[in-house]
C-alpha positions as CSV (number, residue, x, y, z in Angstrom):
1,M,18.6,19.2,22.8
2,S,19.9,19.1,19.2
3,A,18.2,20.9,16.3
4,V,16.8,18.7,13.5
5,T,17.6,19.9,10.1
6,T,15.4,18.8,7.2
7,T,15.4,19.3,3.5
8,P,12.4,21.3,2.3
9,V,9.7,19.1,0.9
10,H,8.3,19.8,-2.6
11,V,4.5,20.3,-2.0
12,A,3.4,21.9,-5.2
13,D,1.2,19.9,-7.5
14,P,3.1,17.5,-9.8
15,A,4.1,19.2,-13.0
16,W,3.4,16.6,-15.7
17,R,0.2,15.2,-17.3
18,P,-0.2,11.8,-18.8
19,S,0.1,11.4,-22.5
20,T,-2.3,13.4,-24.7
21,K,-3.5,9.9,-25.8
22,A,-4.6,9.0,-22.3
23,P,-8.2,10.3,-22.7
24,L,-8.6,8.0,-25.7
25,M,-7.4,5.0,-23.7
26,W,-9.7,5.8,-20.8
27,A,-12.6,6.4,-23.2
28,S,-12.1,3.1,-24.9
29,G,-12.3,1.2,-21.6
30,I,-15.5,3.1,-20.8
31,A,-16.9,2.5,-24.3
32,I,-16.4,-1.3,-23.9
33,F,-18.4,-1.2,-20.7
34,W,-21.3,0.7,-22.5
35,A,-21.1,-1.7,-25.5
36,F,-21.8,-4.6,-23.2
37,L,-24.6,-2.7,-21.5
38,I,-26.2,-1.8,-24.8
39,M,-25.9,-5.5,-26.0
40,A,-27.6,-6.6,-22.7
41,Q,-30.4,-4.0,-23.4
42,G,-30.8,-5.4,-26.9
43,V,-31.0,-9.0,-25.6
44,W,-33.5,-7.8,-23.0
45,A,-35.6,-6.1,-25.7
46,N,-35.5,-9.2,-27.9
47,L,-36.6,-11.5,-25.1
48,S,-39.3,-9.1,-23.9
49,A,-42.9,-9.4,-25.1
50,D,-43.1,-5.6,-25.6
51,A,-39.8,-4.0,-26.6
52,T,-41.4,-0.6,-26.6
53,S,-42.5,-0.8,-22.9
54,T,-41.8,2.2,-20.6
55,W,-38.9,0.4,-19.0
56,H,-37.2,-0.3,-22.3
57,L,-37.7,3.2,-23.5
58,V,-36.4,4.6,-20.2
59,A,-33.3,2.4,-20.3
60,A,-32.6,3.3,-23.9
61,G,-33.1,7.0,-23.2
62,A,-30.8,6.9,-20.2
63,T,-28.2,5.1,-22.2
64,L,-28.4,7.6,-25.0
65,I,-27.8,10.4,-22.5
66,L,-25.4,8.8,-20.0
67,A,-23.1,6.9,-22.3
68,P,-21.7,9.9,-24.3
69,L,-21.4,11.9,-21.1
70,H,-19.5,9.1,-19.4
71,I,-17.3,8.2,-22.5
72,I,-16.3,11.8,-23.1
73,G,-16.6,13.5,-19.6
74,V,-14.7,11.0,-17.4
75,P,-11.5,10.8,-19.6
76,L,-11.4,14.6,-20.0
77,W,-11.8,15.0,-16.2
78,R,-9.2,12.4,-15.5
79,Y,-6.7,14.1,-17.9
80,R,-7.4,17.4,-16.2
81,V,-6.7,16.0,-12.7
82,H,-4.0,13.4,-13.2
83,R,-0.4,14.7,-12.7
84,W,2.9,13.1,-11.9
85,E,6.5,14.2,-11.3
86,V,9.8,12.5,-10.4
87,T,12.5,14.5,-8.6
88,S,15.8,13.4,-7.0
89,D,13.9,13.2,-3.7
90,A,10.5,11.6,-4.5
91,V,7.8,10.5,-6.9
92,Y,4.7,12.7,-6.8
93,T,1.3,11.8,-8.2
94,R,-2.2,13.2,-8.1
95,Q,-5.1,11.1,-9.3
96,G,-8.8,10.7,-8.7
97,W,-12.3,11.2,-9.9
98,F,-14.5,12.0,-7.0
99,T,-11.9,11.6,-4.4
100,Q,-8.5,13.0,-5.4
101,E,-5.4,11.4,-4.0
102,R,-1.9,12.9,-3.8
103,R,0.9,10.5,-3.2
104,I,4.5,11.3,-2.3
105,A,6.9,8.4,-2.4
106,P,10.4,9.2,-1.2
107,I,13.1,7.8,-3.5
108,S,14.8,6.1,-0.5
109,R,11.6,3.9,-0.1
110,I,11.5,2.6,-3.6
111,Q,11.7,-1.2,-3.9
112,T,10.8,-1.9,-7.5
113,V,9.9,0.0,-10.6
114,D,7.7,-1.8,-13.2
115,T,6.1,-1.0,-16.5
116,T,2.8,-2.5,-17.7
117,R,1.1,-2.3,-21.1
118,G,-2.3,-3.8,-21.8
119,P,-3.7,-4.3,-25.3
120,V,-5.1,-0.8,-25.6
121,D,-1.9,0.6,-24.2
122,R,0.2,-1.2,-26.8
123,F,-2.1,-0.1,-29.6
124,L,-1.7,3.6,-28.5
125,S,2.0,3.2,-27.6
126,L,1.3,3.9,-23.9
127,A,2.6,2.4,-20.6
128,T,1.9,2.6,-16.9
129,V,4.8,2.9,-14.5
130,T,4.3,1.3,-11.1
131,V,6.6,2.3,-8.2
132,T,6.5,-0.2,-5.4
133,T,7.6,1.3,-2.1
134,A,7.9,0.2,1.5
135,S,4.5,1.6,2.3
136,S,1.3,0.1,3.6
137,A,-0.6,2.4,1.2
138,G,0.6,0.3,-1.7
139,A,2.3,1.1,-5.0
140,V,2.4,4.5,-6.7
141,T,1.2,4.3,-10.3
142,I,1.8,6.8,-13.1
143,P,-0.8,5.8,-15.8
144,A,-0.9,6.4,-19.5
145,L,2.6,7.6,-20.3
146,D,4.0,7.6,-23.8
147,V,6.3,4.5,-24.0
148,E,9.4,6.6,-24.5
149,V,8.5,8.7,-21.4
150,A,7.7,5.6,-19.4
151,D,11.1,4.0,-20.3
152,R,13.0,7.2,-19.5
153,T,11.2,7.5,-16.2
154,V,12.0,3.9,-15.3
155,R,15.6,4.4,-16.1
156,E,15.8,7.7,-14.1
157,L,14.0,6.2,-11.1
158,T,16.2,3.1,-11.2
159,D,19.3,5.3,-11.4
160,V,18.3,7.7,-8.7
161,A,17.1,4.9,-6.4
162,S,20.4,3.0,-6.8
163,R,22.4,6.1,-5.8
164,T,20.1,6.9,-2.8
165,R,21.0,5.7,0.6
166,G,18.2,4.0,2.5
167,D,16.9,0.6,3.3
168,A,13.5,0.9,1.4
169,T,11.7,-0.5,4.4
């Protein structure tokens, strides 16, 4: 029987946070949701025979309480939880809101590395790096990085993956 030798696996939490502008990006997406909800409440109130009914007041009160908590609280929590790190062995991420997910994607399994930038990302000079691997769990995403950090990460991942032996399957 032969002994199997393995390289120690890095299991500590990933070291890096998203950009400090990430909470602003996440808050803007949530604010857009609430803006549509507030507009719908306004239309409902205008079409209603009694805009001061109990239901309208409850909806308005709930919006006044929940919208600021959601717009401020969720992005701050996400920023606190989200982490990422790239080493010569793997890509590590931690994400989540209620359910937190840790992903470790070995460099040898990388198939593609992509960068995406939506309108808010471009306005804030942010990008999301997506690492597609040979995994049924899907791609590993590193959201809300400063563009320079995202570009450097893509270059490093591409360089390390091209030097790593493996079939990425």
